All heavy atoms as a GROMACS GRO file, in nm:
protein
  544
    1MET      N    1  -1.419  -3.232  -2.317
    1MET     CA    2  -1.347  -3.115  -2.287
    1MET      C    3  -1.427  -3.006  -2.248
    1MET      O    4  -1.381  -2.910  -2.181
    1MET     CB    5  -1.282  -3.082  -2.430
    1MET     CG    6  -1.154  -3.136  -2.452
    1MET     SD    7  -1.028  -3.112  -2.321
    1MET     CE    8  -0.965  -3.261  -2.292
    2LEU      N    9  -1.553  -2.998  -2.294
    2LEU     CA   10  -1.644  -2.887  -2.247
    2LEU      C   11  -1.663  -2.899  -2.107
    2LEU      O   12  -1.682  -2.790  -2.032
    2LEU     CB   13  -1.776  -2.896  -2.326
    2LEU     CG   14  -1.778  -2.841  -2.466
    2LEU    CD1   15  -1.917  -2.850  -2.521
    2LEU    CD2   16  -1.731  -2.692  -2.469
    3LEU      N   17  -1.668  -3.009  -2.046
    3LEU     CA   18  -1.681  -3.022  -1.895
    3LEU      C   19  -1.576  -2.966  -1.830
    3LEU      O   20  -1.578  -2.892  -1.728
    3LEU     CB   21  -1.702  -3.178  -1.867
    3LEU     CG   22  -1.710  -3.204  -1.705
    3LEU    CD1   23  -1.841  -3.130  -1.668
    3LEU    CD2   24  -1.717  -3.347  -1.686
    4VAL      N   25  -1.441  -2.995  -1.887
    4VAL     CA   26  -1.317  -2.939  -1.818
    4VAL      C   27  -1.327  -2.778  -1.828
    4VAL      O   28  -1.297  -2.714  -1.729
    4VAL     CB   29  -1.194  -2.996  -1.885
    4VAL    CG1   30  -1.070  -2.924  -1.842
    4VAL    CG2   31  -1.187  -3.135  -1.863
    5VAL      N   32  -1.362  -2.728  -1.949
    5VAL     CA   33  -1.374  -2.588  -1.952
    5VAL      C   34  -1.480  -2.525  -1.863
    5VAL      O   35  -1.455  -2.414  -1.792
    5VAL     CB   36  -1.410  -2.543  -2.109
    5VAL    CG1   37  -1.439  -2.400  -2.116
    5VAL    CG2   38  -1.296  -2.586  -2.204
    6ALA      N   39  -1.594  -2.595  -1.850
    6ALA     CA   40  -1.698  -2.546  -1.768
    6ALA      C   41  -1.656  -2.539  -1.608
    6ALA      O   42  -1.679  -2.452  -1.544
    6ALA     CB   43  -1.815  -2.634  -1.783
    7LEU      N   44  -1.578  -2.650  -1.581
    7LEU     CA   45  -1.534  -2.654  -1.436
    7LEU      C   46  -1.425  -2.538  -1.412
    7LEU      O   47  -1.422  -2.489  -1.301
    7LEU     CB   48  -1.464  -2.789  -1.415
    7LEU     CG   49  -1.575  -2.906  -1.402
    7LEU    CD1   50  -1.496  -3.039  -1.387
    7LEU    CD2   51  -1.674  -2.880  -1.283
    8LEU      N   52  -1.344  -2.528  -1.507
    8LEU     CA   53  -1.252  -2.410  -1.496
    8LEU      C   54  -1.311  -2.277  -1.482
    8LEU      O   55  -1.273  -2.185  -1.397
    8LEU     CB   56  -1.145  -2.417  -1.605
    8LEU     CG   57  -1.048  -2.533  -1.615
    8LEU    CD1   58  -0.965  -2.533  -1.748
    8LEU    CD2   59  -0.953  -2.524  -1.501
    9VAL      N   60  -1.411  -2.253  -1.573
    9VAL     CA   61  -1.489  -2.120  -1.550
    9VAL      C   62  -1.558  -2.111  -1.430
    9VAL      O   63  -1.568  -2.015  -1.364
    9VAL     CB   64  -1.582  -2.113  -1.672
    9VAL    CG1   65  -1.680  -1.999  -1.651
    9VAL    CG2   66  -1.500  -2.106  -1.799
   10ILE      N   67  -1.615  -2.220  -1.367
   10ILE     CA   68  -1.694  -2.214  -1.256
   10ILE      C   69  -1.596  -2.189  -1.133
   10ILE      O   70  -1.618  -2.110  -1.035
   10ILE     CB   71  -1.783  -2.343  -1.226
   10ILE    CG1   72  -1.885  -2.354  -1.327
   10ILE    CG2   73  -1.824  -2.362  -1.080
   10ILE    CD1   74  -1.968  -2.478  -1.321
   11GLY      N   75  -1.493  -2.255  -1.140
   11GLY     CA   76  -1.376  -2.224  -1.035
   11GLY      C   77  -1.332  -2.078  -1.037
   11GLY      O   78  -1.306  -2.029  -0.934
   12GLY      N   79  -1.312  -2.031  -1.154
   12GLY     CA   80  -1.266  -1.888  -1.159
   12GLY      C   81  -1.385  -1.791  -1.120
   12GLY      O   82  -1.344  -1.705  -1.047
   13MET      N   83  -1.507  -1.832  -1.144
   13MET     CA   84  -1.615  -1.748  -1.096
   13MET      C   85  -1.622  -1.745  -0.942
   13MET      O   86  -1.659  -1.646  -0.875
   13MET     CB   87  -1.739  -1.788  -1.154
   13MET     CG   88  -1.763  -1.751  -1.303
   13MET     SD   89  -1.774  -1.592  -1.338
   13MET     CE   90  -1.931  -1.533  -1.272
   14ALA      N   91  -1.599  -1.868  -0.890
   14ALA     CA   92  -1.602  -1.878  -0.739
   14ALA      C   93  -1.491  -1.793  -0.671
   14ALA      O   94  -1.508  -1.739  -0.572
   14ALA     CB   95  -1.588  -2.020  -0.697
   15LEU      N   96  -1.382  -1.791  -0.742
   15LEU     CA   97  -1.265  -1.713  -0.666
   15LEU      C   98  -1.287  -1.565  -0.689
   15LEU      O   99  -1.259  -1.482  -0.592
   15LEU     CB  100  -1.134  -1.750  -0.750
   15LEU     CG  101  -1.077  -1.887  -0.712
   15LEU    CD1  102  -0.955  -1.920  -0.798
   15LEU    CD2  103  -1.036  -1.888  -0.567
   16VAL      N  104  -1.338  -1.521  -0.806
   16VAL     CA  105  -1.353  -1.382  -0.834
   16VAL      C  106  -1.486  -1.326  -0.764
   16VAL      O  107  -1.488  -1.211  -0.736
   16VAL     CB  108  -1.358  -1.359  -0.984
   16VAL    CG1  109  -1.384  -1.213  -1.018
   16VAL    CG2  110  -1.227  -1.386  -1.055
   17SER      N  111  -1.572  -1.408  -0.713
   17SER     CA  112  -1.692  -1.353  -0.660
   17SER      C  113  -1.665  -1.307  -0.510
   17SER      O  114  -1.753  -1.242  -0.453
   17SER     CB  115  -1.800  -1.461  -0.656
   17SER     OG  116  -1.769  -1.568  -0.583
   18ARG      N  117  -1.567  -1.360  -0.443
   18ARG     CA  118  -1.531  -1.317  -0.312
   18ARG      C  119  -1.440  -1.193  -0.313
   18ARG      O  120  -1.359  -1.168  -0.403
   18ARG     CB  121  -1.471  -1.448  -0.236
   18ARG     CG  122  -1.553  -1.561  -0.232
   18ARG     CD  123  -1.685  -1.535  -0.140
   18ARG     NE  124  -1.769  -1.634  -0.160
   18ARG     CZ  125  -1.885  -1.639  -0.081
   18ARG    NH1  126  -1.910  -1.534  -0.001
   18ARG    NH2  127  -1.968  -1.741  -0.091
   19CYS      N  128  -1.436  -1.138  -0.193
   19CYS     CA  129  -1.351  -1.000  -0.180
   19CYS      C  130  -1.194  -1.047  -0.204
   19CYS      O  131  -1.136  -0.978  -0.281
   19CYS     CB  132  -1.373  -0.951  -0.034
   19CYS     SG  133  -1.266  -0.823   0.006
   20GLY      N  134  -1.142  -1.143  -0.126
   20GLY     CA  135  -1.002  -1.174  -0.149
   20GLY      C  136  -0.909  -1.075  -0.079
   20GLY      O  137  -0.789  -1.101  -0.073
   21GLY      N  138  -0.949  -0.969  -0.018
   21GLY     CA  139  -0.855  -0.891   0.061
   21GLY      C  140  -0.781  -0.954   0.185
   21GLY      O  141  -0.842  -1.041   0.226
   22PRO      N  142  -0.674  -0.909   0.217
   22PRO     CA  143  -0.590  -0.980   0.319
   22PRO      C  144  -0.661  -0.947   0.456
   22PRO      O  145  -0.698  -0.828   0.485
   22PRO     CB  146  -0.453  -0.910   0.310
   22PRO     CG  147  -0.476  -0.787   0.244
   22PRO     CD  148  -0.592  -0.796   0.149
   23THR      N  149  -0.673  -1.049   0.540
   23THR     CA  150  -0.716  -1.033   0.665
   23THR      C  151  -0.612  -1.021   0.763
   23THR      O  152  -0.487  -1.017   0.737
   23THR     CB  153  -0.819  -1.155   0.711
   23THR    OG1  154  -0.739  -1.278   0.718
   23THR    CG2  155  -0.932  -1.172   0.616
   24THR      N  156  -0.640  -1.004   0.908
   24THR     CA  157  -0.535  -0.991   1.006
   24THR      C  158  -0.461  -1.128   1.018
   24THR      O  159  -0.349  -1.115   1.060
   24THR     CB  160  -0.598  -0.959   1.135
   24THR    OG1  161  -0.688  -1.057   1.175
   24THR    CG2  162  -0.656  -0.825   1.121
   25PHE      N  163  -0.499  -1.237   0.968
   25PHE     CA  164  -0.444  -1.365   0.980
   25PHE      C  165  -0.376  -1.400   0.845
   25PHE      O  166  -0.335  -1.522   0.820
   25PHE     CB  167  -0.541  -1.481   1.025
   25PHE     CG  168  -0.605  -1.449   1.157
   25PHE    CD1  169  -0.732  -1.423   1.173
   25PHE    CD2  170  -0.524  -1.459   1.263
   25PHE    CE1  171  -0.794  -1.401   1.295
   25PHE    CE2  172  -0.583  -1.441   1.399
   25PHE     CZ  173  -0.720  -1.408   1.408
   26HIS      N  174  -0.370  -1.294   0.747
   26HIS     CA  175  -0.303  -1.326   0.622
   26HIS      C  176  -0.370  -1.435   0.540
   26HIS      O  177  -0.302  -1.507   0.462
   26HIS     CB  178  -0.147  -1.356   0.642
   26HIS     CG  179  -0.080  -1.265   0.723
   26HIS    ND1  180  -0.056  -1.122   0.684
   26HIS    CD2  181  -0.029  -1.259   0.846
   26HIS    CE1  182   0.012  -1.060   0.775
   26HIS    NE2  183   0.018  -1.134   0.869
   27ARG      N  184  -0.508  -1.427   0.551
   27ARG     CA  185  -0.586  -1.519   0.468
   27ARG      C  186  -0.674  -1.437   0.380
   27ARG      O  187  -0.707  -1.322   0.413
   27ARG     CB  188  -0.672  -1.604   0.540
   27ARG     CG  189  -0.585  -1.708   0.633
   27ARG     CD  190  -0.670  -1.810   0.706
   27ARG     NE  191  -0.581  -1.901   0.789
   27ARG     CZ  192  -0.618  -1.948   0.898
   27ARG    NH1  193  -0.732  -1.919   0.946
   27ARG    NH2  194  -0.539  -2.028   0.959
   28PRO      N  195  -0.720  -1.484   0.266
   28PRO     CA  196  -0.822  -1.406   0.187
   28PRO      C  197  -0.931  -1.391   0.248
   28PRO      O  198  -1.004  -1.487   0.311
   28PRO     CB  199  -0.831  -1.486   0.063
   28PRO     CG  200  -0.728  -1.583   0.057
   28PRO     CD  201  -0.678  -1.612   0.201
   29CYS      N  202  -1.009  -1.267   0.241
   29CYS     CA  203  -1.139  -1.240   0.298
   29CYS      C  204  -1.236  -1.324   0.212
   29CYS      O  205  -1.233  -1.327   0.092
   29CYS     CB  206  -1.158  -1.096   0.287
   29CYS     SG  207  -1.331  -1.044   0.343
   30ARG      N  208  -1.345  -1.373   0.285
   30ARG     CA  209  -1.433  -1.454   0.203
   30ARG      C  210  -1.581  -1.394   0.197
   30ARG      O  211  -1.674  -1.450   0.146
   30ARG     CB  212  -1.452  -1.594   0.273
   30ARG     CG  213  -1.325  -1.683   0.275
   30ARG     CD  214  -1.351  -1.813   0.337
   30ARG     NE  215  -1.226  -1.879   0.336
   30ARG     CZ  216  -1.199  -1.984   0.259
   30ARG    NH1  217  -1.289  -2.007   0.165
   30ARG    NH2  218  -1.081  -2.051   0.268
   31ARG      N  219  -1.577  -1.264   0.221
   31ARG     CA  220  -1.702  -1.197   0.209
   31ARG      C  221  -1.737  -1.173   0.057
   31ARG      O  222  -1.648  -1.165  -0.021
   31ARG     CB  223  -1.698  -1.056   0.280
   31ARG     CG  224  -1.696  -1.063   0.428
   31ARG     CD  225  -1.689  -0.932   0.487
   31ARG     NE  226  -1.679  -0.934   0.618
   31ARG     CZ  227  -1.624  -0.842   0.696
   31ARG    NH1  228  -1.584  -0.722   0.636
   31ARG    NH2  229  -1.607  -0.841   0.836
   32ARG      N  230  -1.868  -1.155   0.030
   32ARG     CA  231  -1.910  -1.125  -0.097
   32ARG      C  232  -1.869  -0.998  -0.139
   32ARG      O  233  -1.854  -0.901  -0.071
   32ARG     CB  234  -2.051  -1.143  -0.126
   32ARG     CG  235  -2.115  -1.270  -0.082
   32ARG     CD  236  -2.125  -1.382  -0.163
   32ARG     NE  237  -2.181  -1.354  -0.287
   32ARG     CZ  238  -2.164  -1.440  -0.393
   32ARG    NH1  239  -2.099  -1.549  -0.374
   32ARG    NH2  240  -2.210  -1.417  -0.502
   33ARG      N  241  -1.839  -0.974  -0.273
   33ARG     CA  242  -1.807  -0.846  -0.330
   33ARG      C  243  -1.924  -0.760  -0.339
   33ARG      O  244  -2.033  -0.807  -0.353
   33ARG     CB  245  -1.741  -0.861  -0.468
   33ARG     CG  246  -1.603  -0.901  -0.476
   33ARG     CD  247  -1.556  -0.900  -0.617
   33ARG     NE  248  -1.433  -0.960  -0.613
   33ARG     CZ  249  -1.322  -0.899  -0.697
   33ARG    NH1  250  -1.346  -0.791  -0.757
   33ARG    NH2  251  -1.212  -0.951  -0.699
   34LYS      N  252  -1.911  -0.624  -0.341
   34LYS     CA  253  -2.025  -0.533  -0.371
   34LYS      C  254  -2.053  -0.511  -0.517
   34LYS      O  255  -2.150  -0.465  -0.563
   34LYS     CB  256  -1.986  -0.402  -0.306
   34LYS     CG  257  -1.988  -0.419  -0.158
   34LYS     CD  258  -1.987  -0.272  -0.088
   34LYS     CE  259  -1.856  -0.205  -0.116
   34LYS     NZ  260  -1.835  -0.079  -0.049
   35GLY      N  261  -1.936  -0.539  -0.594
   35GLY     CA  262  -1.956  -0.518  -0.748
   35GLY      C  263  -1.826  -0.567  -0.819
   35GLY      O  264  -1.749  -0.632  -0.760
   36LEU      N  265  -1.814  -0.539  -0.952
   36LEU     CA  266  -1.695  -0.588  -1.013
   36LEU      C  267  -1.576  -0.538  -0.963
   36LEU      O  268  -1.476  -0.623  -0.947
   36LEU     CB  269  -1.721  -0.556  -1.166
   36LEU     CG  270  -1.609  -0.616  -1.256
   36LEU    CD1  271  -1.605  -0.780  -1.252
   36LEU    CD2  272  -1.635  -0.566  -1.393
   37PHE      N  273  -1.559  -0.421  -0.938
   37PHE     CA  274  -1.430  -0.352  -0.894
   37PHE      C  275  -1.435  -0.322  -0.747
   37PHE      O  276  -1.364  -0.261  -0.688
   37PHE     CB  277  -1.385  -0.241  -0.971
   37PHE     CG  278  -1.362  -0.281  -1.124
   37PHE    CD1  279  -1.437  -0.245  -1.225
   37PHE    CD2  280  -1.252  -0.355  -1.147
   37PHE    CE1  281  -1.412  -0.277  -1.350
   37PHE    CE2  282  -1.228  -0.401  -1.272
   37PHE     CZ  283  -1.290  -0.350  -1.375
   38ALA      N  284  -1.554  -0.349  -0.680
   38ALA     CA  285  -1.574  -0.298  -0.538
   38ALA      C  286  -1.555  -0.437  -0.442
   38ALA      O  287  -1.619  -0.531  -0.476
   38ALA     CB  288  -1.708  -0.245  -0.519
   39ARG      N  289  -1.478  -0.412  -0.341
   39ARG     CA  290  -1.467  -0.519  -0.244
   39ARG      C  291  -1.568  -0.506  -0.131
   39ARG      O  292  -1.654  -0.421  -0.134
   39ARG     CB  293  -1.325  -0.515  -0.202
   39ARG     CG  294  -1.211  -0.520  -0.306
   39ARG     CD  295  -1.112  -0.614  -0.277
   39ARG     NE  296  -1.028  -0.614  -0.390
   39ARG     CZ  297  -1.023  -0.718  -0.485
   39ARG    NH1  298  -1.106  -0.823  -0.466
   39ARG    NH2  299  -0.940  -0.721  -0.584
   40CYS      N  300  -1.532  -0.584  -0.023
   40CYS     CA  301  -1.640  -0.563   0.092
   40CYS      C  302  -1.595  -0.433   0.162
   40CYS      O  303  -1.510  -0.360   0.130
   40CYS     CB  304  -1.621  -0.682   0.194
   40CYS     SG  305  -1.457  -0.689   0.274
   41ARG      N  306  -1.673  -0.396   0.258
   41ARG     CA  307  -1.660  -0.273   0.330
   41ARG      C  308  -1.516  -0.245   0.401
   41ARG      O  309  -1.482  -0.141   0.428
   41ARG     CB  310  -1.768  -0.248   0.432
   41ARG     CG  311  -1.775  -0.347   0.545
   41ARG     CD  312  -1.891  -0.319   0.632
   41ARG     NE  313  -1.890  -0.421   0.749
   41ARG     CZ  314  -1.944  -0.530   0.744
   41ARG    NH1  315  -2.014  -0.576   0.640
   41ARG    NH2  316  -1.955  -0.614   0.839
   42ASP      N  317  -1.454  -0.366   0.442
   42ASP     CA  318  -1.322  -0.357   0.507
   42ASP      C  319  -1.210  -0.346   0.411
   42ASP      O  320  -1.102  -0.296   0.455
   42ASP     CB  321  -1.302  -0.478   0.598
   42ASP     CG  322  -1.401  -0.490   0.710
   42ASP    OD1  323  -1.456  -0.374   0.754
   42ASP    OD2  324  -1.432  -0.599   0.761
   43HIS      N  325  -1.219  -0.376   0.286
   43HIS     CA  326  -1.106  -0.375   0.199
   43HIS      C  327  -1.142  -0.285   0.075
   43HIS      O  328  -1.140  -0.343  -0.045
   43HIS     CB  329  -1.073  -0.511   0.156
   43HIS     CG  330  -1.041  -0.602   0.261
   43HIS    ND1  331  -1.137  -0.711   0.306
   43HIS    CD2  332  -0.939  -0.619   0.336
   43HIS    CE1  333  -1.086  -0.769   0.394
   43HIS    NE2  334  -0.959  -0.708   0.436
   44THR      N  335  -1.188  -0.176   0.084
   44THR     CA  336  -1.239  -0.096  -0.020
   44THR      C  337  -1.122  -0.041  -0.113
   44THR      O  338  -1.157  -0.017  -0.234
   44THR     CB  339  -1.309   0.031   0.022
   44THR    OG1  340  -1.231   0.099   0.122
   44THR    CG2  341  -1.440  -0.007   0.106
   45PHE      N  342  -1.007  -0.035  -0.056
   45PHE     CA  343  -0.895   0.028  -0.153
   45PHE      C  344  -0.793  -0.072  -0.191
   45PHE      O  345  -0.697  -0.040  -0.235
   45PHE     CB  346  -0.816   0.135  -0.072
   45PHE     CG  347  -0.910   0.254  -0.034
   45PHE    CD1  348  -0.946   0.273   0.100
   45PHE    CD2  349  -0.955   0.321  -0.136
   45PHE    CE1  350  -1.030   0.387   0.129
   45PHE    CE2  351  -1.032   0.433  -0.103
   45PHE     CZ  352  -1.070   0.464   0.030
   46THR      N  353  -0.829  -0.209  -0.181
   46THR     CA  354  -0.740  -0.320  -0.235
   46THR      C  355  -0.759  -0.317  -0.387
   46THR      O  356  -0.871  -0.359  -0.429
   46THR     CB  357  -0.769  -0.437  -0.167
   46THR    OG1  358  -0.770  -0.428  -0.032
   46THR    CG2  359  -0.670  -0.564  -0.207
   47LEU      N  360  -0.655  -0.304  -0.468
   47LEU     CA  361  -0.662  -0.300  -0.607
   47LEU      C  362  -0.676  -0.445  -0.666
   47LEU      O  363  -0.782  -0.459  -0.738
   47LEU     CB  364  -0.551  -0.229  -0.674
   47LEU     CG  365  -0.554  -0.206  -0.811
   47LEU    CD1  366  -0.665  -0.126  -0.866
   47LEU    CD2  367  -0.412  -0.137  -0.866
   48ILE      N  368  -0.590  -0.530  -0.638
   48ILE     CA  369  -0.589  -0.658  -0.692
   48ILE      C  370  -0.530  -0.757  -0.586
   48ILE      O  371  -0.440  -0.722  -0.508
   48ILE     CB  372  -0.513  -0.667  -0.826
   48ILE    CG1  373  -0.538  -0.799  -0.893
   48ILE    CG2  374  -0.363  -0.645  -0.802
   48ILE    CD1  375  -0.499  -0.813  -1.037
   49THR      N  376  -0.586  -0.874  -0.578
   49THR     CA  377  -0.555  -0.975  -0.478
   49THR      C  378  -0.510  -1.093  -0.549
   49THR      O  379  -0.512  -1.124  -0.664
   49THR     CB  380  -0.653  -1.006  -0.379
   49THR    OG1  381  -0.771  -1.066  -0.459
   49THR    CG2  382  -0.709  -0.877  -0.320
   50ILE      N  383  -0.458  -1.186  -0.469
   50ILE     CA  384  -0.407  -1.327  -0.522
   50ILE      C  385  -0.537  -1.403  -0.563
   50ILE      O  386  -0.517  -1.483  -0.671
   50ILE     CB  387  -0.331  -1.402  -0.409
   50ILE    CG1  388  -0.258  -1.517  -0.480
   50ILE    CG2  389  -0.414  -1.441  -0.297
   50ILE    CD1  390  -0.138  -1.474  -0.564
   51THR      N  391  -0.652  -1.383  -0.518
   51THR     CA  392  -0.760  -1.467  -0.567
   51THR      C  393  -0.803  -1.410  -0.702
   51THR      O  394  -0.853  -1.484  -0.783
   51THR     CB  395  -0.878  -1.458  -0.471
   51THR    OG1  396  -0.914  -1.315  -0.430
   51THR    CG2  397  -0.860  -1.519  -0.343
   52ASP      N  398  -0.794  -1.267  -0.732
   52ASP     CA  399  -0.819  -1.222  -0.851
   52ASP      C  400  -0.728  -1.276  -0.952
   52ASP      O  401  -0.765  -1.314  -1.073
   52ASP     CB  402  -0.799  -1.062  -0.861
   52ASP     CG  403  -0.896  -0.991  -0.765
   52ASP    OD1  404  -1.019  -1.052  -0.755
   52ASP    OD2  405  -0.869  -0.883  -0.734
   53LEU      N  406  -0.591  -1.296  -0.920
   53LEU     CA  407  -0.506  -1.357  -1.018
   53LEU      C  408  -0.513  -1.501  -1.040
   53LEU      O  409  -0.509  -1.545  -1.148
   53LEU     CB  410  -0.355  -1.323  -0.962
   53LEU     CG  411  -0.313  -1.183  -0.949
   53LEU    CD1  412  -0.164  -1.186  -0.887
   53LEU    CD2  413  -0.305  -1.110  -1.086
   54ALA      N  414  -0.565  -1.567  -0.947
   54ALA     CA  415  -0.588  -1.708  -0.956
   54ALA      C  416  -0.720  -1.735  -1.051
   54ALA      O  417  -0.721  -1.819  -1.131
   54ALA     CB  418  -0.612  -1.772  -0.821
   55GLY      N  419  -0.815  -1.642  -1.018
   55GLY     CA  420  -0.929  -1.650  -1.111
   55GLY      C  421  -0.900  -1.622  -1.256
   55GLY      O  422  -0.946  -1.689  -1.347
   56LEU      N  423  -0.814  -1.520  -1.272
   56LEU     CA  424  -0.780  -1.490  -1.419
   56LEU      C  425  -0.697  -1.607  -1.480
   56LEU      O  426  -0.707  -1.635  -1.606
   56LEU     CB  427  -0.701  -1.357  -1.414
   56LEU     CG  428  -0.776  -1.228  -1.391
   56LEU    CD1  429  -0.683  -1.112  -1.389
   56LEU    CD2  430  -0.871  -1.206  -1.503
   57ALA      N  431  -0.622  -1.661  -1.398
   57ALA     CA  432  -0.538  -1.777  -1.445
   57ALA      C  433  -0.632  -1.901  -1.486
   57ALA      O  434  -0.609  -1.961  -1.592
   57ALA     CB  435  -0.446  -1.829  -1.340
   58LEU      N  436  -0.743  -1.917  -1.403
   58LEU     CA  437  -0.829  -2.027  -1.441
   58LEU      C  438  -0.913  -1.992  -1.579
   58LEU      O  439  -0.936  -2.077  -1.648
   58LEU     CB  440  -0.923  -2.057  -1.328
   58LEU     CG  441  -0.859  -2.127  -1.203
   58LEU    CD1  442  -0.980  -2.143  -1.090
   58LEU    CD2  443  -0.806  -2.275  -1.254
   59PHE      N  444  -0.949  -1.860  -1.590
   59PHE     CA  445  -1.013  -1.820  -1.706
   59PHE      C  446  -0.920  -1.837  -1.828
   59PHE      O  447  -0.969  -1.870  -1.934
   59PHE     CB  448  -1.064  -1.683  -1.697
   59PHE     CG  449  -1.179  -1.656  -1.598
   59PHE    CD1  450  -1.176  -1.548  -1.517
   59PHE    CD2  451  -1.282  -1.728  -1.594
   59PHE    CE1  452  -1.282  -1.528  -1.420
   59PHE    CE2  453  -1.386  -1.716  -1.509
   59PHE     CZ  454  -1.398  -1.614  -1.413
   60GLY      N  455  -0.794  -1.792  -1.817
   60GLY     CA  456  -0.702  -1.799  -1.920
   60GLY      C  457  -0.682  -1.956  -1.959
   60GLY      O  458  -0.665  -1.998  -2.066
   61LEU      N  459  -0.676  -2.044  -1.848
   61LEU     CA  460  -0.654  -2.187  -1.882
   61LEU      C  461  -0.778  -2.240  -1.957
   61LEU      O  462  -0.763  -2.325  -2.051
   61LEU     CB  463  -0.637  -2.255  -1.750
   61LEU     CG  464  -0.585  -2.404  -1.756
   61LEU    CD1  465  -0.455  -2.418  -1.836
   61LEU    CD2  466  -0.580  -2.465  -1.614
   62ALA      N  467  -0.885  -2.193  -1.904
   62ALA     CA  468  -1.016  -2.237  -1.978
   62ALA      C  469  -1.023  -2.199  -2.132
   62ALA      O  470  -1.060  -2.277  -2.221
   62ALA     CB  471  -1.140  -2.188  -1.914
   63GLY      N  472  -0.976  -2.071  -2.149
   63GLY     CA  473  -0.976  -2.024  -2.286
   63GLY      C  474  -0.870  -2.094  -2.364
   63GLY      O  475  -0.889  -2.130  -2.492
   64GLY      N  476  -0.759  -2.138  -2.317
   64GLY     CA  477  -0.656  -2.204  -2.376
   64GLY      C  478  -0.703  -2.339  -2.425
   64GLY      O  479  -0.674  -2.392  -2.531
   65VAL      N  480  -0.772  -2.409  -2.325
   65VAL     CA  481  -0.827  -2.544  -2.346
   65VAL      C  482  -0.922  -2.546  -2.462
   65VAL      O  483  -0.917  -2.619  -2.548
   65VAL     CB  484  -0.885  -2.609  -2.219
   65VAL    CG1  485  -0.953  -2.732  -2.243
   65VAL    CG2  486  -0.763  -2.636  -2.120
   66PHE      N  487  -1.004  -2.439  -2.449
   66PHE     CA  488  -1.108  -2.426  -2.551
   66PHE      C  489  -1.049  -2.397  -2.698
   66PHE      O  490  -1.098  -2.445  -2.788
   66PHE     CB  491  -1.220  -2.323  -2.515
   66PHE     CG  492  -1.333  -2.312  -2.606
   66PHE    CD1  493  -1.431  -2.427  -2.604
   66PHE    CD2  494  -1.350  -2.228  -2.701
   66PHE    CE1  495  -1.540  -2.426  -2.689
   66PHE    CE2  496  -1.459  -2.226  -2.787
   66PHE     CZ  497  -1.551  -2.320  -2.779
   67ALA      N  498  -0.950  -2.313  -2.687
   67ALA     CA  499  -0.887  -2.279  -2.825
   67ALA      C  500  -0.814  -2.399  -2.885
   67ALA      O  501  -0.804  -2.421  -3.000
   67ALA     CB  502  -0.797  -2.162  -2.798
   68LEU      N  503  -0.746  -2.482  -2.801
   68LEU     CA  504  -0.678  -2.596  -2.852
   68LEU      C  505  -0.760  -2.715  -2.888
   68LEU      O  506  -0.730  -2.768  -3.002
   68LEU     CB  507  -0.580  -2.641  -2.739
   68LEU     CG  508  -0.449  -2.573  -2.716
   68LEU    CD1  509  -0.372  -2.625  -2.600
   68LEU    CD2  510  -0.361  -2.561  -2.844
   69PHE      N  511  -0.852  -2.746  -2.810
   69PHE     CA  512  -0.940  -2.855  -2.851
   69PHE      C  513  -1.080  -2.830  -2.904
   69PHE      O  514  -1.133  -2.918  -2.963
   69PHE     CB  515  -0.956  -2.944  -2.710
   69PHE     CG  516  -0.829  -2.990  -2.653
   69PHE    CD1  517  -0.772  -2.944  -2.543
   69PHE    CD2  518  -0.757  -3.085  -2.728
   69PHE    CE1  519  -0.654  -2.974  -2.495
   69PHE    CE2  520  -0.636  -3.127  -2.676
   69PHE     CZ  521  -0.580  -3.090  -2.553
   70GLY      N  522  -1.125  -2.709  -2.876
   70GLY     CA  523  -1.264  -2.666  -2.932
   70GLY      C  524  -1.374  -2.734  -2.850
   70GLY      O  525  -1.346  -2.802  -2.759
   71PRO      N  526  -1.497  -2.728  -2.918
   71PRO     CA  527  -1.600  -2.800  -2.858
   71PRO      C  528  -1.615  -2.944  -2.886
   71PRO      O  529  -1.716  -3.014  -2.836
   71PRO     CB  530  -1.729  -2.715  -2.914
   71PRO     CG  531  -1.683  -2.680  -3.050
   71PRO     CD  532  -1.523  -2.653  -3.043
   72VAL      N  533  -1.516  -2.997  -2.945
   72VAL     CA  534  -1.515  -3.155  -2.972
   72VAL      C  535  -1.491  -3.221  -2.852
   72VAL      O  536  -1.404  -3.187  -2.764
   72VAL     CB  537  -1.401  -3.184  -3.080
   72VAL    CG1  538  -1.405  -3.338  -3.093
   72VAL    CG2  539  -1.423  -3.105  -3.197
   73ALA      N  540  -1.575  -3.333  -2.822
   73ALA     CA  541  -1.569  -3.420  -2.696
   73ALA      C  542  -1.456  -3.503  -2.707
   73ALA      O  543  -1.414  -3.558  -2.797
   73ALA     CB  544  -1.709  -3.487  -2.666
   0.00000   0.00000   0.00000
């Protein structure tokens, strides 16, 4: 179970580490963020994106799995 939780956390970190702002082709931007609440130089005023929500969903799922099953293998 810890492996599943670790994979969910790593997946969430991968999603949240990128900008995620919408591009001209309606795809998420893949540039690195400048900080926790700062996006890349092209998407400075984007408050929240779909990749942020997906990352939060993965973190929540990891927390739920850990709360239900605990560190027991």
